[in-house]
C-alpha positions, 0 to 999 in steps of 0.5 A: 500499499502507499501511505501519503502521510499528510492530507487535508480534507475540506474540514481544513479551511485551506483545502477543497478535498471532498471526503467522498471524492478523496476516498474514491481516489485513494481506494482506486490508487491504493493510497492510505492517507494520513488525514491531518486537518488543521486543529480538527480530528476528521475520522474516516474509514479509509485513512489514518486519523491525525490532526495538524495541531497549532501550538504556541511554539509551532505546529506538528501532526498527531498521528493515530488519534482518537480524540482532538487535541486542543492544548496550546502549550506544545509540550502539553499538546505532545503529552496529550498525543502520547497519552492516546498512544499516538505518534508525533510527526513534524511536518515541513519543520524548516519551511520558513514561508509558513508562519507556524513552522517549527523552525521559527520557534527555537524548539527543534534542538531542544533536547526534551522536544527531540526525545518526544519526536517519533517521525520527521517529514523530510519531504513536503510536496508543497514546499516552494523549493526543496531547501526545506526538505533537504534541511528536514532530511539532514535534521532527521539524520542528525538526531537519528529519527524516522522519516516520512513524506507527505503530499500535504494535499489541499486539492484532489490532484495533489494526492499521492505526490508523496508516499511510502511504499509500505507493507500491509499493516494495521491502520490502528496500530501505531507501534506496527507502523513505527516498526515498518518505518524502522525497517526502511531506515536503510533508504535514507542513504539512497535518498541522500544521493537524490536530495537535489533531484525531483522526485526523490525515489528509493525502494520505499519512498516516492516524493515529487514537488507539486506545482507552485500554482497550487500554493501561490494561487489556488490556495489563496483563492480557496481561502478568500472564497471560503472566508467570503461565503463562510464555507 
């Protein structure tokens, strides 16, 4: 199966991904998405439940959640994720273009913070350039952290821009998922030779940069329309 570790639905104000259409496309293409809506827990029967959580020191994704996280203190929010047996995933941690990226909050090298991190998103398809992805990859390697990739899909045509070629696993079992990622750590050496290329390809990882039009134009129009009509 293909695991796209960062997908939004229409429940995120920046996305137009209708859940029924998203399900249809994911099933057709054998994609298991991590549903990571902003500050909202969206449960589906075809994906892994997550939440992109905005805190006082940046945003991170909680994976395999049962309950929505509302804490604003980053360490309290992380503890709530862990209490549910969930995982802490760092999305686009070095993308300075995004106002809540972790790199802006002097937290990424905090020893207590690093201890709580499970996975780093080393490729986000919606980064304008590959530089933030390269920095994320180097960060994961420096601290010996597991890696993930995500399309960060806000629109249907972005789904599957980045995914892990994963062996079948229990979508409700975060420990089983971590074991899979641990097995795939050897791919880091292969990926390290592809950091300047697009897409990044290895036996277990595929990640290509999406069109900047989606980020610079379509996303802005979407936000304005949804705000104007309160949808």
